[in-house]
Biopython code that builds the backbone (N, CA, C, O; Angstrom):
import numpy as np
from Bio.PDB.StructureBuilder import StructureBuilder

atoms = [
    (1, "UNK", "N", (189.998, 74.770, 17.310)),
    (1, "UNK", "CA", (191.069, 75.722, 17.410)),
    (1, "UNK", "C", (191.903, 75.665, 16.138)),
    (1, "UNK", "O", (191.386, 75.220, 15.113)),
    (2, "UNK", "N", (193.054, 76.053, 16.143)),
    (2, "UNK", "CA", (193.853, 76.019, 14.938)),
    (2, "UNK", "C", (194.775, 74.830, 14.914)),
    (2, "UNK", "O", (194.850, 74.059, 15.871)),
    (3, "UNK", "N", (195.453, 74.694, 13.846)),
    (3, "UNK", "CA", (196.412, 73.603, 13.750)),
    (3, "UNK", "C", (197.753, 74.082, 14.283)),
    (3, "UNK", "O", (198.193, 75.198, 14.007)),
    (4, "UNK", "N", (198.364, 73.240, 15.024)),
    (4, "UNK", "CA", (199.664, 73.569, 15.610)),
    (4, "UNK", "C", (200.717, 72.711, 14.951)),
    (4, "UNK", "O", (200.526, 71.520, 14.707)),
    (5, "UNK", "N", (201.813, 73.341, 14.676)),
    (5, "UNK", "CA", (202.909, 72.622, 14.071)),
    (5, "UNK", "C", (203.863, 72.222, 15.184)),
    (5, "UNK", "O", (204.307, 73.079, 15.948)),
    (6, "UNK", "N", (204.175, 70.985, 15.287)),
    (6, "UNK", "CA", (205.106, 70.524, 16.294)),
    (6, "UNK", "C", (206.516, 70.623, 15.731)),
    (6, "UNK", "O", (206.770, 70.293, 14.573)),
    (7, "UNK", "N", (207.411, 71.080, 16.571)),
    (7, "UNK", "CA", (208.792, 71.200, 16.121)),
    (7, "UNK", "C", (209.429, 69.813, 16.093)),
    (7, "UNK", "O", (209.135, 68.958, 16.928)),
    (8, "UNK", "N", (210.279, 69.620, 15.146)),
    (8, "UNK", "CA", (210.955, 68.325, 15.053)),
    (8, "UNK", "C", (212.046, 68.256, 16.101)),
    (8, "UNK", "O", (212.444, 69.273, 16.669)),
    (9, "UNK", "N", (212.527, 67.048, 16.353)),
    (9, "UNK", "CA", (213.589, 66.863, 17.339)),
    (9, "UNK", "C", (214.853, 67.597, 16.896)),
    (9, "UNK", "O", (215.556, 68.163, 17.733)),
    (10, "UNK", "N", (215.140, 67.598, 15.662)),
    (10, "UNK", "CA", (216.341, 68.275, 15.157)),
    (10, "UNK", "C", (216.238, 69.777, 15.403)),
    (10, "UNK", "O", (217.215, 70.416, 15.795)),
    (11, "UNK", "N", (215.052, 70.337, 15.170)),
    (11, "UNK", "CA", (214.844, 71.763, 15.418)),
    (11, "UNK", "C", (215.004, 72.067, 16.891)),
    (11, "UNK", "O", (215.620, 73.069, 17.254)),
    (12, "UNK", "N", (214.459, 71.216, 17.748)),
    (12, "UNK", "CA", (214.578, 71.423, 19.194)),
    (12, "UNK", "C", (216.031, 71.303, 19.642)),
    (12, "UNK", "O", (216.482, 72.069, 20.494)),
    (13, "UNK", "N", (216.772, 70.341, 19.072)),
    (13, "UNK", "CA", (218.198, 70.185, 19.427)),
    (13, "UNK", "C", (218.976, 71.438, 19.012)),
    (13, "UNK", "O", (219.817, 71.926, 19.766)),
    (14, "UNK", "N", (218.695, 71.953, 17.817)),
    (14, "UNK", "CA", (219.380, 73.162, 17.355)),
    (14, "UNK", "C", (219.047, 74.355, 18.256)),
    (14, "UNK", "O", (219.924, 75.151, 18.590)),
    (15, "UNK", "N", (217.797, 74.470, 18.640)),
    (15, "UNK", "CA", (217.383, 75.549, 19.540)),
    (15, "UNK", "C", (218.071, 75.410, 20.888)),
    (15, "UNK", "O", (218.522, 76.402, 21.461)),
    (16, "UNK", "N", (218.156, 74.178, 21.403)),
    (16, "UNK", "CA", (218.819, 73.929, 22.685)),
    (16, "UNK", "C", (220.302, 74.292, 22.594)),
    (16, "UNK", "O", (220.833, 74.935, 23.499)),
    (17, "UNK", "N", (220.973, 73.891, 21.522)),
    (17, "UNK", "CA", (222.385, 74.233, 21.340)),
    (17, "UNK", "C", (222.570, 75.748, 21.274)),
    (17, "UNK", "O", (223.508, 76.291, 21.858)),
    (18, "UNK", "N", (221.673, 76.424, 20.562)),
    (18, "UNK", "CA", (221.734, 77.887, 20.457)),
    (18, "UNK", "C", (221.560, 78.544, 21.832)),
    (18, "UNK", "O", (222.280, 79.480, 22.182)),
    (19, "UNK", "N", (220.600, 78.041, 22.595)),
    (19, "UNK", "CA", (220.366, 78.595, 23.938)),
    (19, "UNK", "C", (221.553, 78.315, 24.858)),
    (19, "UNK", "O", (221.920, 79.174, 25.660)),
    (20, "UNK", "N", (222.155, 77.141, 24.759)),
    (20, "UNK", "CA", (223.329, 76.822, 25.577)),
    (20, "UNK", "C", (224.506, 77.719, 25.193)),
    (20, "UNK", "O", (225.260, 78.160, 26.061)),
    (21, "UNK", "N", (224.664, 77.988, 23.906)),
    (21, "UNK", "CA", (225.739, 78.877, 23.458)),
    (21, "UNK", "C", (225.515, 80.297, 23.989)),
    (21, "UNK", "O", (226.461, 80.958, 24.416)),
    (22, "UNK", "N", (224.272, 80.757, 23.962)),
    (22, "UNK", "CA", (223.952, 82.080, 24.521)),
    (22, "UNK", "C", (224.216, 82.111, 26.018)),
    (22, "UNK", "O", (224.732, 83.098, 26.543)),
    (23, "UNK", "N", (223.855, 81.014, 26.715)),
    (23, "UNK", "CA", (224.111, 80.933, 28.154)),
    (23, "UNK", "C", (225.606, 81.008, 28.438)),
    (23, "UNK", "O", (226.033, 81.730, 29.340)),
    (24, "UNK", "N", (226.400, 80.269, 27.676)),
    (24, "UNK", "CA", (227.851, 80.286, 27.858)),
    (24, "UNK", "C", (228.424, 81.674, 27.566)),
    (24, "UNK", "O", (229.315, 82.143, 28.274)),
    (25, "UNK", "N", (227.913, 82.322, 26.530)),
    (25, "UNK", "CA", (228.364, 83.669, 26.189)),
    (25, "UNK", "C", (228.013, 84.649, 27.306)),
    (25, "UNK", "O", (228.838, 85.485, 27.674)),
    (26, "UNK", "N", (226.811, 84.558, 27.842)),
    (26, "UNK", "CA", (226.403, 85.430, 28.950)),
    (26, "UNK", "C", (227.223, 85.159, 30.202)),
    (26, "UNK", "O", (227.553, 86.089, 30.938)),
    (27, "UNK", "N", (227.556, 83.902, 30.454)),
    (27, "UNK", "CA", (228.385, 83.570, 31.615)),
    (27, "UNK", "C", (229.778, 84.170, 31.461)),
    (27, "UNK", "O", (230.361, 84.666, 32.425)),
    (28, "UNK", "N", (230.305, 84.119, 30.232)),
    (28, "UNK", "CA", (231.617, 84.704, 29.984)),
    (28, "UNK", "C", (231.562, 86.225, 30.129)),
    (28, "UNK", "O", (232.472, 86.825, 30.702)),
    (29, "UNK", "N", (230.518, 86.841, 29.622)),
    (29, "UNK", "CA", (230.346, 88.297, 29.782)),
    (29, "UNK", "C", (230.242, 88.675, 31.249)),
    (29, "UNK", "O", (230.818, 89.671, 31.688)),
    (30, "UNK", "N", (229.495, 87.867, 32.006)),
    (30, "UNK", "CA", (229.353, 88.134, 33.439)),
    (30, "UNK", "C", (230.702, 88.038, 34.138)),
    (30, "UNK", "O", (231.012, 88.863, 34.997)),
    (31, "UNK", "N", (231.503, 87.046, 33.781)),
    (31, "UNK", "CA", (232.832, 86.901, 34.381)),
    (31, "UNK", "C", (233.709, 88.109, 34.042)),
    (31, "UNK", "O", (234.447, 88.605, 34.893)),
    (32, "UNK", "N", (233.623, 88.574, 32.801)),
    (32, "UNK", "CA", (234.414, 89.738, 32.382)),
    (32, "UNK", "C", (233.978, 90.992, 33.130)),
    (32, "UNK", "O", (234.811, 91.759, 33.615)),
    (33, "UNK", "N", (232.681, 91.191, 33.217)),
    (33, "UNK", "CA", (232.164, 92.371, 33.920)),
    (33, "UNK", "C", (232.516, 92.303, 35.405)),
    (33, "UNK", "O", (232.868, 93.317, 36.008)),
    (34, "UNK", "N", (232.422, 91.127, 35.988)),
    (34, "UNK", "CA", (232.763, 90.962, 37.403)),
    (34, "UNK", "C", (234.238, 91.271, 37.636)),
    (34, "UNK", "O", (234.589, 91.953, 38.599)),
    (35, "UNK", "N", (235.110, 90.763, 36.745)),
    (35, "UNK", "CA", (236.545, 91.037, 36.871)),
    (35, "UNK", "C", (236.812, 92.534, 36.732)),
    (35, "UNK", "O", (237.573, 93.104, 37.515)),
    (36, "UNK", "N", (236.188, 93.177, 35.735)),
    (36, "UNK", "CA", (236.362, 94.623, 35.548)),
    (36, "UNK", "C", (235.855, 95.400, 36.761)),
    (36, "UNK", "O", (236.459, 96.393, 37.168)),
    (37, "UNK", "N", (234.751, 94.945, 37.330)),
    (37, "UNK", "CA", (234.200, 95.603, 38.516)),
    (37, "UNK", "C", (235.172, 95.475, 39.686)),
    (37, "UNK", "O", (235.387, 96.435, 40.425)),
    (38, "UNK", "N", (235.756, 94.294, 39.854)),
    (38, "UNK", "CA", (236.720, 94.099, 40.946)),
    (38, "UNK", "C", (237.942, 94.993, 40.771)),
    (38, "UNK", "O", (238.442, 95.564, 41.740)),
    (39, "UNK", "N", (238.423, 95.114, 39.533)),
    (39, "UNK", "CA", (239.566, 95.990, 39.263)),
    (39, "UNK", "C", (239.201, 97.437, 39.576)),
    (39, "UNK", "O", (239.985, 98.166, 40.185)),
    (40, "UNK", "N", (238.011, 97.847, 39.157)),
    (40, "UNK", "CA", (237.567, 99.220, 39.423)),
    (40, "UNK", "C", (237.407, 99.463, 40.922)),
    (40, "UNK", "O", (237.707, 100.553, 41.409)),
    (41, "UNK", "N", (236.938, 98.459, 41.653)),
    (41, "UNK", "CA", (236.775, 98.615, 43.099)),
    (41, "UNK", "C", (238.131, 98.796, 43.778)),
    (41, "UNK", "O", (238.266, 99.598, 44.702)),
    (42, "UNK", "N", (239.135, 98.049, 43.315)),
    (42, "UNK", "CA", (240.481, 98.203, 43.879)),
    (42, "UNK", "C", (241.028, 99.591, 43.561)),
    (42, "UNK", "O", (241.622, 100.242, 44.420)),
    (43, "UNK", "N", (240.824, 100.047, 42.312)),
    (43, "UNK", "CA", (241.283, 101.382, 41.938)),
    (43, "UNK", "C", (240.571, 102.459, 42.749)),
    (43, "UNK", "O", (241.190, 103.435, 43.173)),
    (44, "UNK", "N", (239.277, 102.281, 42.963)),
    (44, "UNK", "CA", (238.515, 103.248, 43.764)),
    (44, "UNK", "C", (239.018, 103.271, 45.197)),
    (44, "UNK", "O", (239.129, 104.335, 45.805)),
    (45, "UNK", "N", (239.320, 102.104, 45.731)),
    (45, "UNK", "CA", (239.844, 102.032, 47.092)),
    (45, "UNK", "C", (241.163, 102.797, 47.193)),
    (45, "UNK", "O", (241.390, 103.532, 48.154)),
    (46, "UNK", "N", (242.039, 102.618, 46.183)),
    (46, "UNK", "CA", (243.305, 103.349, 46.168)),
    (46, "UNK", "C", (243.087, 104.843, 46.021)),
    (46, "UNK", "O", (243.779, 105.646, 46.646)),
    (47, "UNK", "N", (242.115, 105.214, 45.186)),
    (47, "UNK", "CA", (241.819, 106.634, 45.003)),
    (47, "UNK", "C", (241.293, 107.255, 46.293)),
    (47, "UNK", "O", (241.614, 108.395, 46.626)),
    (48, "UNK", "N", (240.488, 106.492, 47.003)),
    (48, "UNK", "CA", (239.972, 107.013, 48.285)),
    (48, "UNK", "C", (241.100, 107.191, 49.287)),
    (48, "UNK", "O", (241.120, 108.169, 50.034)),
    (49, "UNK", "N", (242.037, 106.255, 49.308)),
    (49, "UNK", "CA", (243.189, 106.385, 50.209)),
    (49, "UNK", "C", (244.021, 107.601, 49.823)),
    (49, "UNK", "O", (244.480, 108.343, 50.691)),
    (50, "UNK", "N", (244.215, 107.808, 48.518)),
    (50, "UNK", "CA", (244.946, 108.990, 48.054)),
    (50, "UNK", "C", (244.217, 110.269, 48.454)),
    (50, "UNK", "O", (244.846, 111.249, 48.852)),
    (51, "UNK", "N", (242.883, 110.258, 48.346)),
    (51, "UNK", "CA", (242.090, 111.426, 48.726)),
    (51, "UNK", "C", (242.240, 111.723, 50.213)),
    (51, "UNK", "O", (242.402, 112.879, 50.604)),
    (52, "UNK", "N", (242.186, 110.687, 51.039)),
    (52, "UNK", "CA", (242.356, 110.908, 52.487)),
    (52, "UNK", "C", (243.735, 111.471, 52.796)),
    (52, "UNK", "O", (243.870, 112.349, 53.648)),
    (53, "UNK", "N", (244.766, 110.970, 52.108)),
    (53, "UNK", "CA", (246.121, 111.483, 52.331)),
    (53, "UNK", "C", (246.222, 112.942, 51.890)),
    (53, "UNK", "O", (246.852, 113.756, 52.565)),
    (54, "UNK", "N", (245.600, 113.271, 50.754)),
    (54, "UNK", "CA", (245.631, 114.655, 50.271)),
    (54, "UNK", "C", (244.872, 115.579, 51.217)),
    (54, "UNK", "O", (245.298, 116.708, 51.461)),
    (55, "UNK", "N", (243.744, 115.100, 51.752)),
    (55, "UNK", "CA", (242.979, 115.919, 52.704)),
    (55, "UNK", "C", (243.796, 116.153, 53.973)),
    (55, "UNK", "O", (243.750, 117.241, 54.546)),
    (56, "UNK", "N", (244.535, 115.148, 54.412)),
    (56, "UNK", "CA", (245.378, 115.316, 55.599)),
    (56, "UNK", "C", (246.477, 116.339, 55.333)),
    (56, "UNK", "O", (246.764, 117.181, 56.185)),
    (57, "UNK", "N", (247.094, 116.268, 54.144)),
    (57, "UNK", "CA", (248.119, 117.248, 53.788)),
    (57, "UNK", "C", (247.533, 118.650, 53.709)),
    (57, "UNK", "O", (248.151, 119.616, 54.157)),
    (58, "UNK", "N", (246.337, 118.757, 53.136)),
    (58, "UNK", "CA", (245.684, 120.061, 53.045)),
    (58, "UNK", "C", (245.398, 120.610, 54.436)),
    (58, "UNK", "O", (245.603, 121.797, 54.690)),
    (59, "UNK", "N", (244.932, 119.768, 55.323)),
    (59, "UNK", "CA", (244.641, 120.201, 56.689)),
    (59, "UNK", "C", (245.908, 120.703, 57.382)),
    (59, "UNK", "O", (245.885, 121.716, 58.080)),
    (60, "UNK", "N", (247.010, 119.983, 57.181)),
    (60, "UNK", "CA", (248.282, 120.417, 57.768)),
    (60, "UNK", "C", (248.726, 121.748, 57.173)),
    (60, "UNK", "O", (249.227, 122.613, 57.891)),
    (61, "UNK", "N", (248.543, 121.918, 55.854)),
    (61, "UNK", "CA", (248.945, 123.164, 55.206)),
    (61, "UNK", "C", (248.105, 124.336, 55.704)),
    (61, "UNK", "O", (248.632, 125.426, 55.926)),
    (62, "UNK", "N", (246.807, 124.120, 55.881)),
    (62, "UNK", "CA", (245.926, 125.178, 56.388)),
    (62, "UNK", "C", (246.332, 125.556, 57.815)),
    (62, "UNK", "O", (246.358, 126.736, 58.166)),
    (63, "UNK", "N", (246.645, 124.555, 58.627)),
    (63, "UNK", "CA", (247.083, 124.840, 59.999)),
    (63, "UNK", "C", (248.384, 125.647, 59.991)),
    (63, "UNK", "O", (248.562, 126.564, 60.793)),
    (64, "UNK", "N", (249.286, 125.294, 59.078)),
    (64, "UNK", "CA", (250.550, 126.031, 58.981)),
    (64, "UNK", "C", (250.319, 127.468, 58.524)),
    (64, "UNK", "O", (250.970, 128.389, 59.019)),
    (65, "UNK", "N", (249.391, 127.667, 57.579)),
    (65, "UNK", "CA", (249.075, 129.017, 57.122)),
    (65, "UNK", "C", (248.515, 129.848, 58.276)),
    (65, "UNK", "O", (248.892, 131.007, 58.448)),
    (66, "UNK", "N", (247.619, 129.260, 59.064)),
    (66, "UNK", "CA", (247.062, 129.982, 60.214)),
    (66, "UNK", "C", (248.159, 130.331, 61.215)),
    (66, "UNK", "O", (248.174, 131.430, 61.770)),
    (67, "UNK", "N", (249.069, 129.397, 61.441)),
    (67, "UNK", "CA", (250.167, 129.656, 62.370)),
    (67, "UNK", "C", (251.065, 130.779, 61.847)),
    (67, "UNK", "O", (251.479, 131.650, 62.611)),
    (68, "UNK", "N", (251.364, 130.759, 60.549)),
    (68, "UNK", "CA", (252.206, 131.807, 59.974)),
    (68, "UNK", "C", (251.511, 133.164, 60.008)),
    (68, "UNK", "O", (252.155, 134.185, 60.247)),
    (69, "UNK", "N", (250.203, 133.180, 59.770)),
    (69, "UNK", "CA", (249.464, 134.443, 59.869)),
    (69, "UNK", "C", (249.495, 134.983, 61.291)),
    (69, "UNK", "O", (249.648, 136.187, 61.498)),
    (70, "UNK", "N", (249.351, 134.110, 62.258)),
    (70, "UNK", "CA", (249.398, 134.546, 63.656)),
    (70, "UNK", "C", (250.785, 135.081, 63.992)),
    (70, "UNK", "O", (250.908, 136.091, 64.686)),
    (71, "UNK", "N", (251.831, 134.412, 63.506)),
    (71, "UNK", "CA", (253.186, 134.887, 63.757)),
    (71, "UNK", "C", (253.418, 136.246, 63.089)),
    (71, "UNK", "O", (254.055, 137.127, 63.667)),
    (72, "UNK", "N", (252.902, 136.407, 61.880)),
    (72, "UNK", "CA", (253.034, 137.675, 61.171)),
    (72, "UNK", "C", (252.295, 138.790, 61.910)),
    (72, "UNK", "O", (252.814, 139.898, 62.051)),
    (73, "UNK", "N", (251.094, 138.497, 62.375)),
    (73, "UNK", "CA", (250.338, 139.495, 63.129)),
    (73, "UNK", "C", (251.057, 139.852, 64.428)),
    (73, "UNK", "O", (251.090, 141.015, 64.830)),
    (74, "UNK", "N", (251.623, 138.855, 65.070)),
    (74, "UNK", "CA", (252.359, 139.098, 66.317)),
    (74, "UNK", "C", (253.597, 139.951, 66.042)),
    (74, "UNK", "O", (253.926, 140.857, 66.807)),
    (75, "UNK", "N", (254.274, 139.644, 64.937)),
    (75, "UNK", "CA", (255.487, 140.386, 64.603)),
    (75, "UNK", "C", (255.179, 141.846, 64.282)),
    (75, "UNK", "O", (255.935, 142.741, 64.660)),
    (76, "UNK", "N", (254.071, 142.084, 63.588)),
    (76, "UNK", "CA", (253.716, 143.442, 63.172)),
    (76, "UNK", "C", (252.875, 144.194, 64.200)),
    (76, "UNK", "O", (252.489, 145.338, 63.964)),
    (77, "UNK", "N", (252.592, 143.572, 65.322)),
    (77, "UNK", "CA", (251.723, 144.227, 66.303)),
    (77, "UNK", "C", (252.480, 145.315, 67.066)),
    (77, "UNK", "O", (253.704, 145.287, 67.195)),
    (78, "UNK", "N", (251.720, 146.243, 67.550)),
    (78, "UNK", "CA", (252.278, 147.344, 68.331)),
    (78, "UNK", "C", (251.666, 147.257, 69.721)),
    (78, "UNK", "O", (250.445, 147.201, 69.870)),
    (79, "UNK", "N", (252.499, 147.246, 70.709)),
    (79, "UNK", "CA", (252.018, 147.184, 72.083)),
    (79, "UNK", "C", (251.922, 148.605, 72.627)),
    (79, "UNK", "O", (252.908, 149.342, 72.671)),
    (80, "UNK", "N", (250.721, 148.966, 73.037)),
    (80, "UNK", "CA", (250.480, 150.308, 73.575)),
    (80, "UNK", "C", (250.317, 150.169, 75.090)),
    (80, "UNK", "O", (249.537, 149.341, 75.561)),
    (81, "UNK", "N", (251.044, 150.967, 75.835)),
    (81, "UNK", "CA", (250.883, 150.899, 77.288)),
    (81, "UNK", "C", (249.436, 151.215, 77.663)),
    (81, "UNK", "O", (248.807, 152.057, 77.023)),
    (82, "UNK", "N", (248.903, 150.561, 78.680)),
    (82, "UNK", "CA", (247.489, 150.726, 79.015)),
    (82, "UNK", "C", (247.129, 152.133, 79.478)),
    (82, "UNK", "O", (245.965, 152.514, 79.361)),
    (83, "UNK", "N", (248.047, 152.908, 79.988)),
    (83, "UNK", "CA", (247.693, 154.216, 80.539)),
    (83, "UNK", "C", (248.211, 155.356, 79.660)),
    (83, "UNK", "O", (248.645, 156.382, 80.185)),
    (84, "UNK", "N", (248.174, 155.201, 78.346)),
    (84, "UNK", "CA", (248.627, 156.284, 77.479)),
    (84, "UNK", "C", (247.686, 157.462, 77.609)),
    (84, "UNK", "O", (248.121, 158.610, 77.697)),
    (85, "UNK", "N", (246.402, 157.176, 77.622)),
    (85, "UNK", "CA", (245.435, 158.268, 77.749)),
    (85, "UNK", "C", (244.286, 157.801, 78.613)),
    (85, "UNK", "O", (243.781, 156.690, 78.450)),
    (86, "UNK", "N", (243.887, 158.631, 79.507)),
    (86, "UNK", "CA", (242.772, 158.312, 80.375)),
    (86, "UNK", "C", (241.482, 158.623, 79.625)),
    (86, "UNK", "O", (241.197, 159.782, 79.324)),
    (87, "UNK", "N", (240.711, 157.595, 79.327)),
    (87, "UNK", "CA", (239.448, 157.801, 78.604)),
    (87, "UNK", "C", (238.255, 157.636, 79.540)),
    (87, "UNK", "O", (237.133, 157.408, 79.088)),
    (88, "UNK", "N", (238.494, 157.749, 80.817)),
    (88, "UNK", "CA", (237.377, 157.628, 81.746)),
    (88, "UNK", "C", (236.486, 158.872, 81.703)),
    (88, "UNK", "O", (235.310, 158.807, 82.062)),
    (89, "UNK", "N", (237.046, 160.002, 81.265)),
    (89, "UNK", "CA", (236.255, 161.216, 81.127)),
    (89, "UNK", "C", (235.383, 161.076, 79.875)),
    (89, "UNK", "O", (235.915, 160.783, 78.805)),
    (90, "UNK", "N", (234.055, 161.276, 79.972)),
    (90, "UNK", "CA", (233.176, 161.135, 78.805)),
    (90, "UNK", "C", (233.559, 162.040, 77.648)),
    (90, "UNK", "O", (233.253, 161.714, 76.501)),
    (91, "UNK", "N", (234.202, 163.142, 77.897)),
    (91, "UNK", "CA", (234.600, 164.036, 76.817)),
    (91, "UNK", "C", (235.693, 163.416, 75.956)),
    (91, "UNK", "O", (235.879, 163.819, 74.808)),
    (92, "UNK", "N", (236.406, 162.457, 76.488)),
    (92, "UNK", "CA", (237.488, 161.805, 75.749)),
    (92, "UNK", "C", (237.031, 160.575, 74.969)),
    (92, "UNK", "O", (237.835, 159.977, 74.255)),
    (93, "UNK", "N", (235.791, 160.191, 75.085)),
    (93, "UNK", "CA", (235.293, 158.992, 74.423)),
    (93, "UNK", "C", (234.501, 159.414, 73.185)),
    (93, "UNK", "O", (233.634, 160.284, 73.263)),
    (94, "UNK", "N", (234.805, 158.792, 72.040)),
    (94, "UNK", "CA", (234.075, 159.103, 70.803)),
    (94, "UNK", "C", (232.662, 158.556, 70.921)),
    (94, "UNK", "O", (232.463, 157.390, 71.264)),
    (95, "UNK", "N", (231.686, 159.404, 70.634)),
    (95, "UNK", "CA", (230.290, 158.978, 70.731)),
    (95, "UNK", "C", (229.632, 158.855, 69.369)),
    (95, "UNK", "O", (228.486, 158.415, 69.277)),
    (96, "UNK", "N", (230.325, 159.231, 68.322)),
    (96, "UNK", "CA", (229.781, 159.123, 66.975)),
    (96, "UNK", "C", (230.957, 158.896, 66.023)),
    (96, "UNK", "O", (232.101, 159.176, 66.380)),
    (97, "UNK", "N", (230.687, 158.392, 64.819)),
    (97, "UNK", "CA", (231.783, 158.165, 63.869)),
    (97, "UNK", "C", (232.447, 159.469, 63.463)),
    (97, "UNK", "O", (231.783, 160.492, 63.302)),
    (98, "UNK", "N", (233.726, 159.426, 63.303)),
    (98, "UNK", "CA", (234.477, 160.606, 62.888)),
    (98, "UNK", "C", (234.414, 160.682, 61.370)),
    (98, "UNK", "O", (234.782, 159.723, 60.691)),
    (99, "UNK", "N", (233.947, 161.821, 60.816)),
    (99, "UNK", "CA", (233.854, 161.922, 59.348)),
    (99, "UNK", "C", (235.240, 161.948, 58.717)),
    (99, "UNK", "O", (236.127, 162.671, 59.169)),
    (100, "UNK", "N", (235.412, 161.161, 57.680)),
    (100, "UNK", "CA", (236.695, 161.077, 57.000)),
    (100, "UNK", "C", (236.775, 162.117, 55.876)),
    (100, "UNK", "O", (237.862, 162.373, 55.358)),
    (101, "UNK", "N", (235.670, 162.706, 55.501)),
    (101, "UNK", "CA", (235.616, 163.655, 54.384)),
    (101, "UNK", "C", (236.618, 164.782, 54.477)),
    (101, "UNK", "O", (237.205, 165.163, 53.464)),
    (102, "UNK", "N", (236.830, 165.324, 55.656)),
    (102, "UNK", "CA", (237.765, 166.434, 55.818)),
    (102, "UNK", "C", (239.114, 165.959, 56.348)),
    (102, "UNK", "O", (239.815, 166.738, 56.994)),
    (103, "UNK", "N", (239.490, 164.741, 56.104)),
    (103, "UNK", "CA", (240.742, 164.211, 56.638)),
    (103, "UNK", "C", (241.943, 164.962, 56.091)),
    (103, "UNK", "O", (242.987, 165.020, 56.741)),
    (104, "UNK", "N", (241.807, 165.538, 54.906)),
    (104, "UNK", "CA", (242.926, 166.299, 54.348)),
    (104, "UNK", "C", (243.232, 167.541, 55.152)),
    (104, "UNK", "O", (244.350, 168.053, 55.090)),
    (105, "UNK", "N", (242.256, 168.044, 55.912)),
    (105, "UNK", "CA", (242.462, 169.249, 56.721)),
    (105, "UNK", "C", (243.087, 168.935, 58.075)),
    (105, "UNK", "O", (243.495, 169.847, 58.794)),
    (106, "UNK", "N", (243.165, 167.655, 58.429)),
    (106, "UNK", "CA", (243.699, 167.298, 59.742)),
    (106, "UNK", "C", (245.215, 167.491, 59.750)),
    (106, "UNK", "O", (245.884, 167.261, 58.743)),
    (107, "UNK", "N", (245.733, 167.904, 60.870)),
    (107, "UNK", "CA", (247.205, 167.990, 60.954)),
    (107, "UNK", "C", (247.767, 166.563, 61.041)),
    (107, "UNK", "O", (247.344, 165.769, 61.881)),
    (108, "UNK", "N", (248.708, 166.259, 60.177)),
    (108, "UNK", "CA", (249.262, 164.898, 60.167)),
    (108, "UNK", "C", (250.587, 164.810, 60.876)),
    (108, "UNK", "O", (251.091, 163.715, 61.126)),
    (109, "UNK", "N", (251.153, 165.940, 61.199)),
    (109, "UNK", "CA", (252.427, 165.986, 61.897)),
    (109, "UNK", "C", (253.488, 165.181, 61.152)),
    (109, "UNK", "O", (254.342, 164.531, 61.755)),
    (110, "UNK", "N", (253.410, 165.243, 59.823)),
    (110, "UNK", "CA", (254.416, 164.548, 59.013)),
    (110, "UNK", "C", (254.130, 163.072, 58.821)),
    (110, "UNK", "O", (254.947, 162.362, 58.234)),
    (111, "UNK", "N", (252.990, 162.591, 59.302)),
    (111, "UNK", "CA", (252.653, 161.178, 59.146)),
    (111, "UNK", "C", (251.793, 160.978, 57.905)),
    (111, "UNK", "O", (251.009, 161.854, 57.540)),
    (112, "UNK", "N", (251.937, 159.846, 57.271)),
    (112, "UNK", "CA", (251.067, 159.516, 56.146)),
    (112, "UNK", "C", (249.899, 158.717, 56.700)),
    (112, "UNK", "O", (250.091, 157.778, 57.473)),
    (113, "UNK", "N", (248.688, 159.093, 56.305)),
    (113, "UNK", "CA", (247.506, 158.371, 56.755)),
    (113, "UNK", "C", (247.202, 157.278, 55.736)),
    (113, "UNK", "O", (246.869, 157.563, 54.586)),
    (114, "UNK", "N", (247.319, 156.033, 56.168)),
    (114, "UNK", "CA", (247.075, 154.916, 55.289)),
    (114, "UNK", "C", (245.570, 154.704, 55.131)),
    (114, "UNK", "O", (244.824, 154.772, 56.108)),
    (115, "UNK", "N", (245.134, 154.453, 53.921)),
    (115, "UNK", "CA", (243.762, 154.098, 53.674)),
    (115, "UNK", "C", (242.793, 155.266, 53.703)),
    (115, "UNK", "O", (241.589, 155.052, 53.561)),
    (116, "UNK", "N", (243.265, 156.487, 53.879)),
    (116, "UNK", "CA", (242.371, 157.644, 53.917)),
    (116, "UNK", "C", (242.322, 158.218, 52.514)),
    (116, "UNK", "O", (243.335, 158.638, 51.954)),
    (117, "UNK", "N", (241.114, 158.226, 51.960)),
    (117, "UNK", "CA", (240.947, 158.814, 50.631)),
    (117, "UNK", "C", (239.905, 159.910, 50.726)),
    (117, "UNK", "O", (239.053, 159.911, 51.615)),
    (118, "UNK", "N", (239.992, 160.831, 49.800)),
    (118, "UNK", "CA", (239.058, 161.944, 49.825)),
    (118, "UNK", "C", (237.927, 161.697, 48.874)),
    (118, "UNK", "O", (237.030, 162.531, 48.753)),
]
sb = StructureBuilder()
sb.init_structure("model")
sb.init_model(0)
sb.init_chain("A")
sb.init_seg("    ")
for serial, (resi, resn, name, xyz) in enumerate(atoms, 1):
    if name == "N":
        sb.init_residue(resn, " ", resi, " ")
    sb.init_atom(name, np.array(xyz, "f"), 0.0, 1.0, " ", f" {name:<3s}", serial, name[0])
structure = sb.get_structure()
């Protein structure tokens, strides 16, 4: 086979010291990364708590908006007596859509028709 060179004891000691220094450096890096990870985990936990609080506030705001819309609809609603017109006669029931095209020809009796365009 070939000739092998054996390392001297001094070379092996230097290599061992170098490896121990690298091990110590890696241990220190691991401690730093672990500490940074723990800090980030605490910050994430706080952020999640803040998110839950914000979601709760948003839910309350949405509920309030729905309540205000319902109150507005109730305030603007018009109550029509049930017997204003008898629609039991088939001639009084609309059976097809009413064309809006000639709405300008309809008598308005002084009323403005909202949303009717020609």
